[in-house]
N, C-alpha and C positions, 0 to 999 in steps of 0.2 A: 504494500500500500504506500502510495506517494501522494502527499497533498502539498499544495502551494498556498501559503498563508501570508497575508499582508497585515502589517501592524497599523491599527487605527485606534487612537486614544487609549493606549495601554492594552488593547485586546487584539487578537489575531483572527482575521476573517479569511475564509477560504476563497480562493480565486479559481473559477472554473473557466475552461476554454482558453487558457493562456499557455503559450509555449515558454519553455525555460529560457529560450534565447531572447524573449521579449519582456523579461522581468524589468520592472521600473528601477532605474539606477538610483534614484533619490529617495526611494521608500525602503523601509525596513522589511525584508522578505525572509520568511522561514520556510525552507523545503523540509517537510516532515516525512521521513521514510521509516516505516515499520515493516521489518521482514520483507524487503523488496525482492521481486523476482529478477531474473537475469535481464529481461527487457527493460525494466525500470532502472537497473544499475547501469546498463550500457547507455541508456538515454541521458541520465544525469552526467555520466562521465564525458560523453561526447558533446553535449550542449553547454555544459558549464565548465568544461575543460579542467575538471578536478582530477588529480592523480588517482589512479585506480586503487592503489593500496589504501588511500584515505577512505574510500567508500567501503572497501571490503574488510577493513580492520574490525568493524563492529559485527560483521557477519560471521566471524570466527569466535566462538564462545571461549576459546582459550587465549584470546588476545589480552595482553596486560595493559594497564594504564600507562600512558605516555603523552608527551607533548612534542610536536614537530612543526617545523616551518618549511615551506617550499619556496626557495628563492626565485624560481622561474615563474610560477603561477601566482605567488604571493598569498597562497592559502595557508591558514594555520590549522593544525589538527590537535584537538585535545580529546584523549580517550581516557575514560575512568569507568570503574565498575559501579553498577547500581544494583540494589537488592530487588529480588523478585520472588514470587511464590511459585513453588513447584506443586502442581496439582496431582501428579502421579503418586499413588499410594505406595508403590514399590520403589520410589526414589530414596536415595540415601540421606536426604535432608528435606524438611518442608520448605526451607528457603535456601536460595543460592544467589550468586551474583553473575551478571552478564555485562559485557562492555557496551558503553554508549559513546559514539563518536560525534564530536561537534566540530564541524568544518566551517571556517569563517573567512570571509573576505569582504571588507567594507561593510555595506549594509546587508549583505547576503549571509545567511546562516543555514547550514544544512546539518540535520541530525539524522543519524542512522542507528537503529536499534532492532534487536530481534523480537522484542515483545513490547506491546503497548503498556502504558502505565497512567494512572490517574494524575500523576504529577505533570505529565505533558499537557493534560487538559486544563489543569490549574494555571499553567503558564499561558496556554492559549487563551483562556478566558479572563486572565488578569486577576485571578482570585487567590494568589499566593498570600500566605500570612505575612511573609517578609516583604517589606516595601523596597523593592529594588527597581531602579530606573530601567526601562526597557530599550535603552539605546544600544546600538550594535556592539560597541566595545565591551559592554557588560553582560551580554546575553549568555556568554560562557559561564560567568560567575553565577548568574541566576540559576542555570541548570545545576551547577556544582552545589550551591547552597540548598536548592530544593530537594535534590536527591539524597544529600547527606542528612537532611532532617528526616527523610524517610527511613534511614537506618534506625533512628530512635524509635520510630513507630513499630518496626518489626522487632526490635529488641525488647520493647515493652510487652509485645505479644508473646515472645519467647519466655520472658520472665513469668508471665501469668500462667502459661501452659506448664512450665517446669515446676512451678509451685504446686499446681494441682496434681501433677504426676508424682512429685515427691511425697505429698500427703497420702496418695493411694499406695505408694511403694512402702511407706512406713507402716501402713495399716494392713500390708500383705494382701491387698486387693488387686488381683490380676497383675501380679508382679512382673511376669514376663513381658506383657504388652507395655507396661510402664517403662521398663528398662529399655526396650527397643525404641520407644518414642524419645526417651531422654538421650539415647545415642544419636538419633536423627537430629535432635535440637543441638546437640554438641557439635555435630558435623556442620550444621548451619553457622554456628558461631565461629568455627574454624575458617569457613569460607569468608565470613564477614571480616574477621581479623586480618586475613591475608589481603583482601581487597582494600581495606581501609589503610593498611600500611603502605600499599603502593599508591593509593590515591593521595596520601599525604605528601609523597615525593613529588607528584605532579603539581599539587597546590603550591608547594614550596618553590618549584621551578617557575611557576607562573608569577610568583612574587618577585622573582629576579629579572623579570622583563623590564625593558626600558620604556620610559614615557608613561608610567603609571601615575595617576593622580592620587591625592590623599584618600578620596572615597574608594578608589580601586584597592588601595593597600588595606584600608579598613575592612572592606568586604572580603578580601582574601584572608585576612587575619581571622575574621569570623568563620570562614570556611575551615581553616586549620583548627580552630577551637572545636567546631562541630565534629570534625574527623577525630580529634584526640579524645573528646568525650565519648564518642561512640566506641572507639577502640578500647578505652578504659572500661566501659560498660561490658563489652564483649569478654574481656579478660576476667572481670569480676564474676560474671555469670558462669564462665567456664570453670573457675575455681570452685564456685558453689556446687555446680553439678558434680565435679570430681569428688568433693567432700561428701555429697549425698550418696554417690555410688560406692565410695569407700566405706561409709557408715553402714550401708545396706549389706555390703560384702562381709563386714565384720559381724553383723547380726546373723547372717546366714551361716557363717563359719562357727559362731558360738552355738547356734541351734544344732548344727551338725555334730559338733563336739559333744553336746549334751546327749544327743541320741546315741552316739557311739559309746559314751560312758554307760548308758543304760543297757545297751546291748552287751557290753563287756560284763556287766554285773550279772545279767541273766545267763550269759554263757558260762561264767564261773560257777554259778549256783547249779546249773544243769549238769556241769561236769562232775559234781560230787556223786549223785546217784549213778551216773554212767561209770565212774571209776569203781564204786563199790560193787555194782552189778558185774563188771568185768572181772573183778577179783573172785567173786563167788561163782563165776562161771568156770573157774579153773578146776581141774581134776586133781585136787589135793585136799588134805584135811584143813578145815577152816574153823574158826570159832563158832560155837553153837550148832555144829553139824550133827552132834550126838543127841540133841534134845528130841523128845518124842513129838509126833504130830507136826503141826504148823507153827509151833512156838518159835523155832529158830527164824522162820520167814518173817514173822511179825516183829521179832526183836530187831532184825536187820533193817526192816522197813522203818521202824520207829527211830532207830539210830540214824538212819539216812535223813529222815525228816528233821530231826533235831539238828543235825549238822548243817542242812540247807537253811533252816530258819536262823540258826546262829550266825551263819555267814551273811545272810541277807541283813540281819539286824546290825552287824558290824560294818558292812559295806555301804548300805544305802545312806545312812546319816553322814558318812565320810566321803561321799562322792565328789565333794568340792575341796578336798584336802589339797589336791595338786594345784588348784587355782589359788588357794590361800598361800601356798608356798611360793608360787610365782609372784603374787602381789608383794609378799615380804621381800623377795629377792629384788624386785624392781625398786621398792622403797629404799632398800639398803644400797642399791646401785646408784640411785639418785643422790643419796646422802654423800656417797664417796665422790660423785662428780662435783657437788657443791663444795 
């Protein structure tokens, strides 16, 4: 999809039936390309004389943020990553980032992106919360600031979702699903952190351009602040998720250890009658074998039950002995370190 938009009083209106060669030179024009096909790509390249790699840079989802200037055509290219939602349930993360290319020359701005986004429409309709002048030299900064504020929106959504999943996880409600969703959110934070780190380099490179006004520098500083805040939020949420998953892992390990202790106690208790039965199965003289009737049998059974009960009474109350010894050892170790 390719639309040609003309700026009028802070808003962009669509121009129909106009060729790219006949764009008004004195008006601010925005060529808005979303997942364009090959025909649209060739048309823009041929009619606007834009370097081909400038247009195709955003069509490669592996393209990294960068800033470039073409001395021959005088076009500037700014590529940075923007956050998007992944609707596929089998994807490794609910959110990811894709490149957005902003190509600029004078009053002409061309944007290329693989997916549409409501921020494009806010810019088009002039409804952005941030009051940024819509003159050509600052349209790039407008996109930068608008889409980096979008990171905060997604990060808040991730925070709410992770809080809900952590509560379910600690309550052991559908733990497997909660863990998988937390891992997907963690992957999204990794994508965000990587993209924000590279976007920050592009923003700092833009600040080193010549001819910037005080307003330009202030806007770029605000962009850098937005990027750093989003990056810090990503790191904090990743640490919280790691702590939650480590805590749940410790809980699972503790519960497993308790079950193993119980099984060990049961095994030891059951080993007593097995041992006695094995001994009395030998073809040798054994205690009580000369008693008449079933007296010997019941005496052995009674002795076996008494031995099992005595073992259980001794072992069950002391099943935490090893834990207590470990705690004492840790306290003693800490005192030595201090």
